[in-house]
The first five atom37 places (N, CA, C, CB, O) and aatype in JSON, in Angstrom:
{
  "aatype": [12, 2, 18, 5, 6, 10, 15, 5, 5, 18, 13, 9, 4, 4, 3, 6, 9, 5, 1, 10, 16, 19, 12, 10, 18, 6, 6, 9, 8, 2, 3, 5, 7, 3, 14, 1, 8, 2, 17, 6, 0, 9, 9, 3, 11, 19, 11, 15, 18, 1, 5, 7, 9, 5, 0, 6, 16, 6, 0, 9, 9, 16, 0, 4, 5, 6, 8, 2, 6, 6],
  "atom_mask": [
    [1, 1, 1, 1, 1],
    [1, 1, 1, 1, 1],
    [1, 1, 1, 1, 1],
    [1, 1, 1, 1, 1],
    [1, 1, 1, 1, 1],
    [1, 1, 1, 1, 1],
    [1, 1, 1, 1, 1],
    [1, 1, 1, 1, 1],
    [1, 1, 1, 1, 1],
    [1, 1, 1, 1, 1],
    [1, 1, 1, 1, 1],
    [1, 1, 1, 1, 1],
    [1, 1, 1, 1, 1],
    [1, 1, 1, 1, 1],
    [1, 1, 1, 1, 1],
    [1, 1, 1, 1, 1],
    [1, 1, 1, 1, 1],
    [1, 1, 1, 1, 1],
    [1, 1, 1, 1, 1],
    [1, 1, 1, 1, 1],
    [1, 1, 1, 1, 1],
    [1, 1, 1, 1, 1],
    [1, 1, 1, 1, 1],
    [1, 1, 1, 1, 1],
    [1, 1, 1, 1, 1],
    [1, 1, 1, 1, 1],
    [1, 1, 1, 1, 1],
    [1, 1, 1, 1, 1],
    [1, 1, 1, 1, 1],
    [1, 1, 1, 1, 1],
    [1, 1, 1, 1, 1],
    [1, 1, 1, 1, 1],
    [1, 1, 1, 0, 1],
    [1, 1, 1, 1, 1],
    [1, 1, 1, 1, 1],
    [1, 1, 1, 1, 1],
    [1, 1, 1, 1, 1],
    [1, 1, 1, 1, 1],
    [1, 1, 1, 1, 1],
    [1, 1, 1, 1, 1],
    [1, 1, 1, 1, 1],
    [1, 1, 1, 1, 1],
    [1, 1, 1, 1, 1],
    [1, 1, 1, 1, 1],
    [1, 1, 1, 1, 1],
    [1, 1, 1, 1, 1],
    [1, 1, 1, 1, 1],
    [1, 1, 1, 1, 1],
    [1, 1, 1, 1, 1],
    [1, 1, 1, 1, 1],
    [1, 1, 1, 1, 1],
    [1, 1, 1, 0, 1],
    [1, 1, 1, 1, 1],
    [1, 1, 1, 1, 1],
    [1, 1, 1, 1, 1],
    [1, 1, 1, 1, 1],
    [1, 1, 1, 1, 1],
    [1, 1, 1, 1, 1],
    [1, 1, 1, 1, 1],
    [1, 1, 1, 1, 1],
    [1, 1, 1, 1, 1],
    [1, 1, 1, 1, 1],
    [1, 1, 1, 1, 1],
    [1, 1, 1, 1, 1],
    [1, 1, 1, 1, 1],
    [1, 1, 1, 1, 1],
    [1, 1, 1, 1, 1],
    [1, 1, 1, 1, 1],
    [1, 1, 1, 1, 1],
    [1, 1, 1, 1, 1]
  ],
  "atom_positions": [
    [[-94.47, -84.22, -123.38], [-94.31, -84.11, -122.34], [-92.61, -84.75, -122.29], [-95.52, -84.73, -121.62], [-92.53, -85.97, -122.2]],
    [[-90.98, -83.76, -122.35], [-90.01, -84.04, -122.57], [-90.39, -84.84, -120.35], [-88.79, -82.56, -123.38], [-91.27, -84.94, -119.5]],
    [[-88.39, -85.26, -120.69], [-87.94, -86.27, -119.06], [-87.21, -84.8, -118.58], [-86.39, -88.22, -119.2], [-86.12, -84.86, -118.0]],
    [[-87.97, -83.25, -118.89], [-87.66, -82.61, -117.76], [-89.04, -82.51, -116.83], [-87.03, -81.23, -118.15], [-89.4, -82.59, -115.65]],
    [[-89.58, -82.29, -118.22], [-91.14, -82.3, -117.31], [-91.72, -83.38, -116.72], [-92.29, -81.95, -118.09], [-92.74, -83.2, -116.06]],
    [[-91.1, -84.85, -116.89], [-91.39, -85.75, -116.67], [-91.28, -85.68, -114.79], [-90.63, -86.64, -117.6], [-91.92, -85.98, -113.79]],
    [[-89.8, -84.95, -115.27], [-88.91, -85.09, -113.69], [-89.63, -84.35, -112.97], [-87.26, -84.53, -113.5], [-89.86, -84.71, -111.82]],
    [[-90.16, -83.16, -113.44], [-90.21, -81.85, -112.46], [-91.98, -82.62, -111.55], [-90.43, -79.69, -113.77], [-92.58, -82.29, -110.52]],
    [[-92.29, -83.94, -112.83], [-94.5, -83.76, -112.21], [-93.72, -84.6, -111.01], [-96.6, -85.03, -113.51], [-94.21, -84.44, -109.9]],
    [[-92.43, -85.58, -111.11], [-92.27, -86.73, -109.77], [-92.27, -85.81, -108.48], [-90.61, -87.76, -109.8], [-93.12, -85.75, -107.6]],
    [[-91.0, -85.08, -108.61], [-90.01, -83.82, -107.99], [-91.44, -83.66, -107.35], [-89.09, -82.3, -109.14], [-91.68, -84.24, -106.29]],
    [[-92.12, -83.11, -107.8], [-93.82, -82.11, -107.28], [-94.1, -83.25, -106.43], [-95.49, -81.68, -108.75], [-94.14, -83.04, -105.21]],
    [[-94.45, -85.21, -107.16], [-96.32, -86.09, -106.78], [-94.2, -86.39, -104.41], [-97.39, -89.48, -109.25], [-94.4, -86.29, -103.2]],
    [[-93.37, -86.58, -104.89], [-92.39, -86.35, -104.26], [-92.78, -85.66, -102.41], [-91.64, -85.4, -105.34], [-93.17, -85.93, -101.27]],
    [[-92.15, -84.39, -103.58], [-92.97, -83.19, -102.8], [-93.47, -83.04, -101.74], [-93.84, -82.86, -103.21], [-93.15, -82.72, -100.59]],
    [[-94.69, -83.46, -102.57], [-96.1, -83.64, -101.9], [-96.07, -85.06, -100.32], [-97.31, -84.28, -103.55], [-96.78, -85.14, -99.32]],
    [[-95.01, -85.84, -100.76], [-95.14, -87.09, -100.05], [-95.13, -86.46, -99.08], [-94.25, -88.21, -100.14], [-96.15, -86.16, -98.46]],
    [[-93.86, -86.1, -98.74], [-92.88, -85.26, -98.14], [-93.77, -85.0, -97.62], [-92.0, -84.32, -98.67], [-94.33, -85.65, -96.73]],
    [[-94.13, -83.83, -98.15], [-94.84, -83.14, -96.65], [-95.89, -83.74, -96.03], [-95.45, -81.75, -96.81], [-95.88, -83.6, -94.81]],
    [[-97.18, -84.65, -96.69], [-97.79, -85.45, -96.0], [-97.14, -85.98, -95.36], [-98.41, -86.11, -96.44], [-97.39, -85.38, -94.31]],
    [[-96.25, -86.89, -95.02], [-95.79, -88.13, -93.92], [-95.16, -87.16, -92.92], [-94.52, -89.48, -94.54], [-95.15, -87.72, -91.82]],
    [[-94.53, -85.71, -92.84], [-94.67, -84.94, -92.51], [-95.14, -84.93, -91.59], [-94.92, -84.5, -93.02], [-94.91, -85.46, -90.5]],
    [[-95.92, -84.24, -92.01], [-97.65, -83.65, -90.96], [-98.69, -85.07, -90.49], [-99.09, -82.38, -92.39], [-99.67, -84.73, -89.84]],
    [[-98.55, -86.54, -90.77], [-99.3, -86.86, -90.36], [-98.29, -87.43, -88.99], [-100.14, -87.57, -91.3], [-98.73, -87.86, -87.92]],
    [[-96.66, -87.26, -89.4], [-95.94, -87.3, -87.96], [-96.06, -86.34, -86.62], [-94.63, -87.17, -88.26], [-95.98, -86.43, -85.4]],
    [[-96.27, -85.53, -87.49], [-96.01, -84.3, -86.08], [-98.36, -84.16, -85.79], [-94.69, -81.69, -87.13], [-98.88, -83.39, -84.98]],
    [[-98.99, -84.93, -86.53], [-100.2, -85.5, -86.14], [-100.02, -86.47, -85.59], [-101.03, -85.74, -86.97], [-101.06, -86.61, -84.95]],
    [[-99.33, -87.39, -85.34], [-99.85, -88.75, -84.41], [-98.44, -88.35, -83.09], [-99.64, -90.92, -85.59], [-97.93, -89.23, -82.39]],
    [[-98.12, -87.07, -83.03], [-97.5, -86.51, -82.0], [-98.22, -85.5, -81.33], [-96.37, -86.06, -82.38], [-99.31, -85.11, -81.74]],
    [[-97.49, -84.91, -79.98], [-97.96, -83.82, -79.1], [-97.15, -83.08, -78.9], [-98.41, -84.08, -78.0], [-96.01, -83.47, -78.64]],
    [[-97.54, -81.47, -78.95], [-96.85, -80.96, -78.86], [-95.51, -81.03, -77.71], [-97.52, -80.24, -79.01], [-94.79, -80.06, -77.94]],
    [[-94.98, -81.82, -76.63], [-94.25, -82.46, -76.27], [-93.32, -83.77, -76.64], [-94.76, -82.46, -75.65], [-92.55, -84.4, -75.92]],
    [[-93.78, -84.01, -78.49], [-93.36, -85.36, -78.71], [-93.94, -86.85, -78.18], [0.0, 0.0, 0.0], [-93.35, -87.77, -78.74]],
    [[-94.72, -87.18, -77.44], [-94.93, -87.69, -77.52], [-96.19, -88.93, -78.23], [-94.53, -87.27, -76.96], [-96.72, -88.39, -79.2]],
    [[-96.59, -89.91, -78.06], [-97.29, -90.12, -79.18], [-98.42, -89.34, -78.71], [-97.53, -91.59, -79.62], [-98.54, -88.56, -77.76]],
    [[-99.24, -89.74, -79.63], [-100.6, -89.46, -79.2], [-100.83, -90.98, -79.3], [-101.61, -88.35, -80.15], [-100.06, -91.72, -79.92]],
    [[-102.31, -91.56, -78.4], [-102.56, -93.02, -78.09], [-104.27, -93.39, -78.77], [-102.42, -93.23, -76.15], [-104.75, -94.53, -78.81]],
    [[-104.98, -92.08, -79.27], [-106.37, -92.58, -79.26], [-107.05, -93.02, -80.66], [-107.2, -91.51, -78.65], [-107.77, -92.45, -81.49]],
    [[-106.36, -94.54, -80.5], [-106.92, -95.86, -82.12], [-107.79, -94.16, -82.44], [-108.61, -98.25, -81.66], [-107.25, -93.1, -82.76]],
    [[-109.11, -94.43, -82.23], [-109.72, -93.91, -83.2], [-109.17, -92.74, -83.87], [-110.81, -93.69, -82.8], [-109.67, -92.58, -84.99]],
    [[-108.53, -92.09, -83.63], [-108.06, -90.09, -83.9], [-107.09, -90.94, -84.95], [-106.95, -88.62, -82.13], [-107.27, -90.89, -86.17]],
    [[-106.16, -91.62, -84.41], [-105.47, -91.99, -85.06], [-105.99, -92.63, -86.25], [-104.81, -92.53, -84.42], [-105.28, -92.14, -87.14]],
    [[-106.53, -93.15, -86.62], [-107.01, -94.7, -87.83], [-107.02, -93.28, -88.75], [-109.1, -96.11, -87.61], [-106.22, -92.94, -89.62]],
    [[-107.98, -92.72, -88.36], [-108.84, -91.77, -89.16], [-108.08, -91.06, -90.06], [-109.58, -90.79, -88.35], [-108.45, -90.8, -91.2]],
    [[-106.23, -90.5, -89.26], [-104.71, -89.41, -89.47], [-104.17, -90.4, -90.94], [-103.07, -89.5, -87.58], [-103.87, -89.94, -92.04]],
    [[-104.19, -91.78, -90.55], [-103.49, -93.27, -91.62], [-104.37, -92.46, -92.87], [-104.21, -95.59, -91.12], [-104.0, -91.71, -93.77]],
    [[-105.36, -92.87, -92.59], [-107.05, -93.09, -93.34], [-106.31, -91.84, -94.65], [-109.12, -92.27, -91.92], [-105.66, -92.02, -95.68]],
    [[-106.65, -90.97, -94.16], [-106.64, -89.19, -94.8], [-104.9, -89.84, -95.32], [-106.8, -87.18, -93.07], [-104.8, -90.83, -96.04]],
    [[-104.3, -89.45, -95.06], [-102.72, -89.66, -94.68], [-102.68, -91.34, -96.35], [-102.43, -90.43, -92.03], [-101.85, -91.12, -97.23]],
    [[-103.46, -92.55, -96.48], [-103.26, -93.16, -97.61], [-103.6, -92.78, -99.02], [-103.72, -94.1, -97.41], [-103.01, -92.9, -100.09]],
    [[-105.56, -91.91, -98.37], [-105.6, -91.69, -99.3], [-105.01, -89.65, -100.49], [-106.89, -92.33, -99.05], [-105.3, -89.15, -101.58]],
    [[-104.13, -89.29, -99.25], [-103.12, -88.58, -99.76], [-102.11, -89.31, -100.3], [0.0, 0.0, 0.0], [-101.7, -88.57, -101.19]],
    [[-101.42, -90.35, -100.33], [-100.87, -90.51, -101.31], [-100.63, -91.79, -102.11], [-100.02, -90.04, -101.04], [-99.65, -92.32, -102.62]],
    [[-102.01, -92.07, -102.01], [-102.77, -92.83, -102.61], [-101.92, -91.89, -104.16], [-104.68, -92.8, -102.09], [-100.94, -92.07, -104.88]],
    [[-102.9, -90.99, -104.04], [-103.44, -89.53, -105.25], [-101.68, -89.35, -105.65], [-104.5, -87.42, -104.16], [-101.14, -89.99, -106.55]],
    [[-100.96, -88.36, -104.79], [-99.92, -89.05, -105.28], [-99.29, -90.67, -106.2], [-99.58, -88.95, -104.33], [-98.94, -90.66, -107.38]],
    [[-99.29, -91.6, -105.51], [-98.38, -92.62, -106.42], [-99.71, -92.5, -107.65], [-97.93, -94.61, -105.54], [-99.43, -93.25, -108.59]],
    [[-100.69, -91.98, -107.81], [-101.08, -92.8, -109.15], [-100.84, -90.84, -109.96], [-103.35, -93.96, -109.14], [-101.22, -90.71, -111.13]],
    [[-100.45, -90.03, -109.5], [-100.17, -88.92, -110.24], [-98.99, -89.03, -110.76], [-100.27, -87.8, -109.59], [-98.96, -88.32, -111.76]],
    [[-97.88, -89.64, -110.58], [-96.66, -90.79, -111.06], [-97.18, -91.84, -111.91], [-95.95, -91.63, -109.78], [-96.49, -91.71, -112.92]],
    [[-97.73, -92.49, -112.05], [-98.06, -93.68, -112.87], [-98.4, -93.0, -114.51], [-99.54, -94.56, -112.09], [-98.04, -93.02, -115.69]],
    [[-99.53, -92.3, -113.36], [-100.66, -90.68, -115.12], [-99.14, -90.34, -116.11], [-101.55, -87.74, -113.93], [-98.84, -90.68, -117.26]],
    [[-98.21, -89.3, -114.8], [-97.08, -88.67, -115.65], [-96.39, -89.43, -117.14], [-95.88, -88.53, -114.58], [-96.14, -89.06, -118.29]],
    [[-96.19, -91.34, -115.89], [-95.19, -91.58, -116.38], [-95.81, -92.43, -117.93], [-94.28, -92.33, -115.24], [-95.09, -92.66, -118.89]],
    [[-97.75, -92.91, -117.83], [-97.73, -93.37, -119.22], [-97.95, -91.8, -119.71], [-99.0, -94.65, -119.71], [-96.82, -91.37, -119.52]],
    [[-98.57, -90.93, -120.12], [-98.38, -89.87, -120.18], [-97.22, -89.57, -121.76], [-97.93, -89.55, -118.68], [-97.64, -89.55, -122.92]],
    [[-95.72, -89.38, -121.32], [-94.89, -89.59, -121.52], [-94.57, -90.61, -122.68], [-94.62, -89.68, -120.55], [-94.36, -90.17, -123.82]],
    [[-94.52, -91.73, -122.47], [-94.81, -92.75, -122.73], [-95.62, -92.6, -124.18], [-95.43, -93.29, -121.59], [-94.94, -92.66, -125.21]],
    [[-96.66, -92.47, -124.26], [-97.63, -92.14, -125.02], [-97.22, -90.88, -126.21], [-98.74, -91.77, -124.0], [-97.75, -90.83, -127.32]],
    [[-96.89, -90.57, -126.05], [-95.9, -89.41, -126.71], [-95.18, -89.73, -127.96], [-94.76, -89.03, -125.75], [-94.44, -88.9, -128.47]]
  ]
}
């Protein structure tokens, strides 16, 4: 994996992190922009967000490792 490919992988992962973050923000607010306050629902949404973020950060680490192994 060359520098350009590594950078592209970083971009893809960071773009997905941004998408997940926007989605979380929208999910924890109602259509009027008021924050939702159902504790259990918020916990579920945050857990899902964490899983997505974890997957993307692991992909960044893996890409860097692959680049360094070449």
